[in-house]
N, C-alpha and C positions, 0 to 999 in steps of 0.2 A: 244546747244541751250542758248549763251551767248550774241546774240545780242540784244540791246534794241530799241525797236518800239516807235515811238511817237504814241500817241493816235488820233491824227489829220491826220496822214498818211494815205496813200491809201494801204500801203504795209500789212495793217491788214486785207483787202478783195481780197488779192491776192491768187488765188488757186493755182498757179505753185509750184511744189515742189522746198524744200529749200536745198535738198541735204544731209541732216542730217538724222542720225537714229533715229526711233522714239521709245521714251521709255514709255511704258505705266503707267500711274500714281497709277491705282488700280490693285488689284488681279483678278478683273472680265475681264479685257482687256488679259490677261495673261494665262487665265486660260485652255484655249484650247490648246494651245501648250505644256503647262507643263502636261496635261492631256496625250497627245499623246506621251510625252518624258517618263512619268512615265511607261505607258503601253510597251512601247520599252524596258525600260530598266528591267523591271519586266521580259519579254519575255527571254532578253537576258540572264539574272541571271538565270532563271530555264533550260534554254538549257543548260548553262554551267554545272548546279551541275548535271543534268540528265547526262552529258558526263562524269563527274567526278565518278558518282556513278558506271557508265558501267564500267570504267576502273578498279573501286576497285573489281568488282565483278568478272571480269577476271582475275584480279592478284591473289588475293587468294581463290576464290572461296566461301567466306563465307557469301556473302550478295546474296539473291535470287532477282529474278527479280521483285517479287512483293514488296521488300522493298526498292529497288533502284529506282523504277517510281515514277515519281513526275509530277503530273496531273498540266498541266500547265493552263488549261480550268479553273479548282477549284479556281486557284489564282487569276482569272481577277477580277477585281472589277469595276462595274459601276459607273463613275465618272459623278456626276452632281452637276451642279453651287448651291450654296446657302444650299446643303443637304450633310452630312455625307455619306461617302461609305457605301454601304451595302454590304452583302455577302449572296449569296444564301444557304438556307438552305439543306442540303443532309440529303436523310431519309435511304440513305444504310448504314447499319450497317458494312458491310464488309469493305466499302472505309474508313470509321473511322477508323476500326482497322489497316488498311494497313498505313494512315498516320501515327497512334500512334506507331507502330512497326518501321516504319523507322527512328523516333527519337529517339530511344534508340539504339545510338552505343557507341560503347567502344572508351576509349581514343586512342589507336592505330590508329584504323580505322579514327578519326577525325583527327588526326595528320597527316596521309598519304594524307587526303583530302585537308588540309590547307598547304601544301607541293607542292601538284599537282595546288590550286589555285594562289599560290605564282609564281610558275614559268611558268605558261601558261598565266594568266593574272594579271598583276600587280594591276590593278585598281579595280578587284572584290575580295575580301578578305573575308573570314568566320568571324563572330565575335565570340570571345572566350568564350569557354563554362566554366562556373562557377559551380562548384561542391560544395554544402553545405556538409561539414563533419558531420555538427551537425544538422539535419532536426528537426524542430520542431515535438515535440511529442504530441501527441493528448489527454493523460492522463496526469493530474496534480499529481504527486507523492506525497502523504502526507508525512509531515516531522516528524522524527522520533529521534528528538533530546531530550534528556535529558531521553532516555531509554539505560541500560544496553545491550551491544551486548548478544546475545544468551538466554537471558532470554525470559519466555514464556511473550507475548505481545497480544493487541488485534490491528488488523490492522483498519484503519479510511476508511471511505466510499469514493471512488473514484471519480473524478469528471473530465468533458473534459474541453478544453479552455474556452467554451462557460458559462460553471459553472453549468450545467445540470448534474443529477447524472448518472452513468455509472453501471447498474445491471450486474454486474459479480461477485457476492458472490456465492462462492461455499459452498453447503451443501453437508455433507460427507452420504455416504452408511453405513447403520447399517450392513450390510451383506459383502460386498467386500471391506469396508475401504477406498473408494476414493473419491474425491469430485466432483462434480456435478453441475452446474448451473440448471438445469430442473430435481431435485431429482425425482418428483412425475412422472414424464415421464420414469426416468429411474427404478424406482421399478415397474411400470405398464409392461415394455420391459423386464427387465432382471431379476426379481424376483417374477413374477406372480405367481409361485407356492409355494412361503412362507406363511403359514397361514395366518400371520397378514396382509400381502399385499393383499393376496385374500378376505380376510374380509373387506379391503378397499375399495377396487375396485369393489368390489358387489355391492357397493350401487351406483346410478346415478350420472354423471357429476355433480357438481353445488351444490349437497346436502350438507347439515350442517355437517353428519355424516361421510360423506367421508371426506371432508376436516380436521374433528377434528381428523380421525384416521391416515390421511397422516402427519398431523402437529407432532402427536405422533411420529411416526417412524423416521421425521425429527429429532427432538428433540433428541430422543435416539441415533441416528447416530451421531450427533455432540456431544452429551456427552461422547461416547465412545472415539470420536478423541480428545476431550479437557483433558481427564483423562490420557490418553496417553503422550500427552503434558507436562501435569504437572506431570507425574513422570519422563518425561524424562529430564524436564527442560529447553527445548528448543522448538521453533514452533509458530504458531499463532493459538490464540483460535477463536472459531467461537460462537460469539454472537446472542443472538435473533435479535438483533437492533445494525447495526454498528454506533460507537460515530463519533463525529466530526473528531476528531483529535486521534493518537496513544496514547493508554491508557496502563498502566501496567495491570496486569493478577491479580494484588490484590485488583483492584477495583472493581472486578467482583465476582459475587456468583451465582451458579445454584439453581433453583426452586427445592423443594424437591419432588413437586407432578408432575410437567409435565416435569423437569431436562433441562429446558433453561437456557442460560447464561444471567443475567442483572446485572446492576450495583448496587452497594449498597445502593446508595440513592434511588431508584426507587423499589427496591425489594418489600418493604412492600405494595406499591400500585398494584404491580401486584399479589401479594399473596391474595390481596381481591378479585380480579376478576378471579381468575386462575380458568380455564374451567375443570381442572383434579383434584381440589380439592373436596374431598369428603362432604357430608353434615355434616358428623360426627365432621368436622374440625371445623366448625362454631361454635366458642364459644366465651362467653364474655370475657371480660378483655384484657390486653397486650397481647402480645406474643413477644417474642425475637427470630425474625425473622431471623436475620443473624445466630445466632448460633443454630437455627433449619435447615436453610438450610448449613450450614457447616457439617452437616452428609450425605449431598447427595454425596460428593465426598468420595470414598473408601479411608481408610488409605493407606499410603506408605508401602512398603513392610518389614516386621520385626518390624511392630508397632500393637499391639493387638486392636480390634476394642473397646473393653470397655475402653482401656486408652484415644483412639482417641476421643471418647465421651466426656470425662472429660477435654480434651485438647481441644476443640470446644467450650464448655462453657465459655471459657475466653474471655474478652474484643478484639476484633479485631482492633487491634492498631499497631505501630511498634515494639513495645516489643512481641506481639504475633507472627510476621511473623519473627524476630529473633531466637525466641524459635523454630518455625518449621523448621527453615533452620539450625539448630546447632545440631549435632546427640549428645554429651555428655549431653546437656540439657534435650533432650528427653529420653536419657538412665536413667539420674537422676530421673527423672518424674517416668519413669517405674519402676524404683527400688522403690519408695515411693508407689506407686498405689500398688505394691505387698504386701506390708506390709501392708500398711493403706486402699486400695481399698475397701475392705468389709464392712467398716463403711461410710455409704454417707457423713457424718458430716465432714470427712478429706477431701471430694474431696476439698474445698476449701483452704484447708491448702496445698494441694499439687499444685495447680495453683499458690499460693503465692510464694512459694518455688521457682517454674521454673521462675517466673516473677522478683524476685530479681538478678536471676544469666543473665536474659535476660536484664534487666536495667544495670547492671555490664558490659555486654559485650558492649553494645551501648556506654556507658560511655569510655571503654577504646578503642575502636575505632575511639573515637575524640581525645583523648588527649594522647595515646599511641601508638607504631607501634602494639600492639596486636590486633589480628582480629579474634580469634577464642578460646573457653574456653580451649582447648589443649593447648594454649600458655599460659595461665594463673598459669598451674601446674608445667611448667617447672623452674628449681631451678635459672637459668639465668635471668629471667623476674619477679624476687620476685620484686624488687623496683618498678617497672611498674605497678604492683598489686597493691601495697602499694599506690601509687600516685593516681590509678583509685578508689580504695575503699575510700579513705579519703575524695576525690572530691564527691563522691556519699554520704558520709555519713555526708557530711554537715562541714568539719573540717575548725577550724578558728584559722590561725597562731597567731593572736594577743592575744586571751584569751587561745588559747590551749584546745578548748572544740570541742566537736561534737556536732552538731544539732541532731542527730539520733545516739546516740553511739550502739544501739541494732541491728543495721542495719549491723555494721563492725562486728559485732561477728557472726551474723547469716550467713554472706557471706563467712567468715572464716571456719565455719562449712561445708557449703554445698561445698566450694573448697576441702577440706578435704575429703570428700565422694567422692567426683568426682576423686582424685586422687588414692583413694582406688580402685574404680570401674576400672580405666584404668589399675593399676598394674593387677588386677585379669583376666582382658582379655587378657594383654599380657602372663600371666601364661597360659591361658588356649590355646591361640593360640601357645604358643610355642616360 
């Protein structure tokens, strides 16, 4: 329609055909033909897919008739002008399952179907199937950076993608030593014949006494699991409340009354309101809560319980953790306890001698390649020991003096005694 017509001409009012094809200006003029063509193309595509699925099922026999059936009528949509196409809702759950199962095809069947479509009809091609090799996980895994591998730790609370908490914490059974999410239900169904469980479930559900007894059984089971993890040196501890991030086991202590695991910072607050604390324990004055609760964990194998109490009265710091992990320092402290332990006034002296060796070991790990006390008594490492002792005693090269000269002498005597203990043990073991 490129011919120009003058406004004054009579051709504007001529109703005869011009011989040119009419091209609609808006989408409404062409919607009817488009709708018909879409429905026709949809029917052709569905019929072709139905034929292809039937050929595949006849070929390998792996596809059933229910999987290969494609309901053409369900795919028809009602096209209305000015409205979005709507689909009729199907209430039949069986038909939904059939449609879902037909979409779960293997890569081999899809490749066969694609070959058939390319060979039979070049205009109809299947869309490429994109397989996500790393699908998004619904759980956000907490970061474990900064923790040494294999050491006991406390896991963080798990959250999903929306940020809400996932209640998947496992409580350990006192009798079968396994973890369960619903520990109360497990105790009631599997261990109802145990005296403590029978006493707890005898009370009605929802009562305070029943909840208190079940909480005590839960704490005892978790305490037994935590003690085993601490003795083996690997695994996850089960606290009373999960922290926001993965934490080290040294930041937690068990309550001496309820045996629950709490952080050191909030342990004193829990002790004040612990439901299992007897009335005799409510005394005035200050209480060293962390030293008191350190007795809740039994001593390691080979360590006397009396000496373990003396050791746990020490301040809980880096030096204390170093002493607990060093065998020769514990052996030296037990040797002093056997000689002087009968006198209560000497307990502080025993802790002081052990802390001196702990400070030396920390200093040696920072400055020298020495990692254990056993390395300090080897003749080839003598110069490394001298360097660490000088730094610890505050030696000044300018004035050639020590800030604390007595400390160097005390450490020398302690290392001499440890060397004698190591020699005696070697003679006994042969």
